[in-house]
C-alpha positions as CSV (number, residue, x, y, z in Angstrom):
1,L,38.6,7.0,10.1
2,A,36.7,3.7,10.6
3,L,33.7,5.7,12.1
4,I,33.7,8.1,9.2
5,L,33.8,5.2,6.7
6,A,31.0,3.5,8.5
7,A,28.9,6.7,8.5
8,Q,29.6,7.1,4.7
9,L,28.5,3.6,4.1
10,I,25.4,3.9,6.1
11,H,24.5,7.2,4.4
12,H,25.2,5.7,0.9
13,Y,23.0,2.6,1.6
14,R,20.4,4.5,3.7
15,Q,17.4,3.7,1.4
16,D,18.1,0.0,1.6
17,L,19.0,0.0,5.3
18,V,15.8,1.9,6.3
19,R,13.7,-1.0,5.0
20,H,15.4,-3.4,7.4
21,P,13.0,-4.3,10.3
22,Q,15.6,-3.8,13.1
23,L,17.7,-0.9,11.6
24,G,14.9,1.1,9.9
25,G,13.4,2.7,13.0
26,P,16.6,3.9,14.6
27,L,18.0,5.1,11.2
28,R,14.8,7.0,10.4
29,A,14.8,8.6,13.8
30,T,18.5,9.6,13.5
31,Y,17.9,11.3,10.1
32,E,14.7,13.0,11.4
33,S,16.6,14.4,14.3
34,L,19.0,15.9,11.7
35,G,16.0,17.4,9.9
36,I,16.3,15.1,7.0
37,P,13.2,13.0,6.2
38,L,14.1,9.5,5.2
39,T,11.6,7.5,3.2
40,P,12.3,3.9,2.3
41,N,12.6,3.0,-1.4
42,W,9.7,0.5,-1.4
43,N,9.0,-1.6,-4.5
44,L,5.3,-1.2,-5.5
45,A,5.8,-3.4,-8.6
46,A,6.6,-6.3,-6.2
47,I,3.2,-6.2,-4.5
48,E,1.0,-8.7,-6.4
49,L,-2.7,-7.8,-6.4
50,R,-5.3,-10.4,-7.3
51,Q,-8.9,-9.3,-7.5
52,W,-11.6,-11.8,-6.6
53,G,-14.5,-9.7,-7.7
54,N,-17.7,-8.3,-6.1
55,D,-19.8,-10.4,-3.8
56,A,-23.1,-11.1,-5.5
57,A,-25.0,-11.5,-2.3
58,A,-23.9,-8.1,-1.1
59,A,-25.0,-6.5,-4.4
60,A,-28.5,-7.9,-3.8
61,Q,-28.5,-6.1,-0.4
62,G,-27.5,-2.7,-2.0
63,R,-23.9,-2.9,-1.0
64,M,-20.6,-3.6,-2.8
65,V,-18.0,-5.8,-1.4
66,V,-14.7,-6.2,-3.3
67,R,-12.3,-8.9,-2.3
68,A,-8.6,-9.2,-3.3
69,S,-5.4,-10.8,-2.1
70,L,-2.0,-9.0,-1.8
71,T,1.3,-10.8,-1.9
72,N,4.7,-9.2,-1.3
73,R,7.0,-10.6,-4.0
74,A,10.0,-8.4,-3.0
75,S,13.0,-9.9,-1.3
76,F,12.4,-7.6,1.7
77,A,9.5,-6.7,4.0
78,Q,7.2,-3.9,2.9
79,P,4.2,-2.1,4.4
80,H,0.7,-3.0,3.5
81,P,-0.3,-0.7,0.6
82,V,-3.1,1.8,0.4
83,L,-5.7,0.3,-2.0
84,R,-7.2,2.7,-4.5
85,L,-10.6,1.7,-5.8
86,E,-11.8,3.5,-9.0
87,L,-15.4,2.9,-10.0
88,E,-16.0,3.1,-13.8
89,D,-19.0,3.8,-16.0
90,R,-19.8,1.6,-19.0
91,F,-17.4,3.7,-21.2
92,G,-14.5,3.1,-18.8
93,N,-14.5,6.6,-17.4
94,T,-13.9,7.1,-13.7
95,V,-17.1,7.8,-11.8
96,A,-15.6,7.8,-8.2
97,T,-12.3,7.1,-6.5
98,R,-11.6,6.1,-2.9
99,D,-8.4,5.2,-1.1
100,F,-8.6,2.5,1.5
101,E,-6.0,2.4,4.3
102,P,-4.8,-1.0,5.5
103,S,-6.7,-0.7,8.7
104,E,-9.9,-0.3,6.6
105,Y,-9.5,-3.4,4.4
106,L,-7.6,-6.0,6.5
107,K,-9.6,-8.5,8.5
108,S,-7.3,-7.8,11.5
109,P,-6.7,-4.0,11.7
110,S,-3.9,-4.6,14.1
111,Q,-1.8,-6.0,11.2
112,A,-2.0,-2.7,9.4
113,T,1.1,-1.2,11.0
114,R,3.2,-4.4,10.5
115,L,5.4,-5.0,7.5
116,M,4.5,-7.8,5.0
117,A,7.4,-10.3,5.0
118,P,8.8,-11.5,1.7
119,G,6.3,-14.0,0.2
120,A,3.6,-13.1,2.7
121,S,0.0,-12.7,1.7
122,S,-3.0,-10.7,3.1
123,E,-6.6,-10.7,2.2
124,A,-8.4,-7.4,1.5
125,E,-12.1,-6.7,1.8
126,L,-13.5,-3.3,0.7
127,L,-17.0,-2.5,1.8
128,L,-19.0,0.2,0.1
129,A,-22.6,1.5,-0.1
130,D,-24.4,0.9,-3.4
131,P,-22.4,3.0,-5.9
132,G,-25.5,3.5,-8.1
133,R,-26.3,2.7,-11.7
134,D,-23.5,4.8,-13.2
135,A,-20.8,2.5,-11.8
136,V,-20.7,-0.8,-13.7
137,G,-17.0,-1.7,-13.2
138,Y,-14.1,-1.0,-11.0
139,R,-10.3,-1.0,-11.0
140,L,-7.9,-1.6,-8.0
141,D,-4.4,-0.2,-7.6
142,V,-1.8,-0.4,-4.9
143,C,-0.3,2.8,-3.5
144,L,2.2,3.8,-0.8
145,R,2.5,7.0,1.1
146,E,5.7,9.0,0.3
147,S,4.6,11.6,2.9
148,A,1.4,12.6,4.6
149,A,0.2,14.5,1.4
150,L,1.8,12.4,-1.3
151,L,0.6,9.0,-2.5
152,R,2.5,7.0,-5.1
153,C,0.5,4.3,-7.0
154,A,1.7,1.4,-9.2
155,A,-0.5,2.5,-12.2
156,G,0.5,6.1,-12.1
157,P,0.5,9.3,-10.1
158,G,-1.4,9.3,-6.8
């Protein structure tokens, strides 16, 4: 009976337990072996994004460099988010959108697969070719992959 109770408790709290650094991997593997995909319940609202703006020197060279900082304000570790960059025209309409994986924006790409500890910060640097005259502004959003095909963003649907 104790094993059944333990299994019920683990199943009931599976979304919280899968976020745990030591328990998450084995729990995810166990559920996948049963044919049940288990996705952690990450908190996108707890990822603080601070934009630093475009680098003026890069703009003079025909490039766009956007810098930002990311801080995990959750009480648990979370993955580095996918950063969605939307370029806007002078009317605020989206001209182009690009999603940057953590390995593309982190200064140390080896950190991309590691979880951000509670309170930890990372610096992001997005490098682009000149977006042209139509793009006069931009917007950044944090997103997390629910699956290989589904992206969930803080500002709305992915």
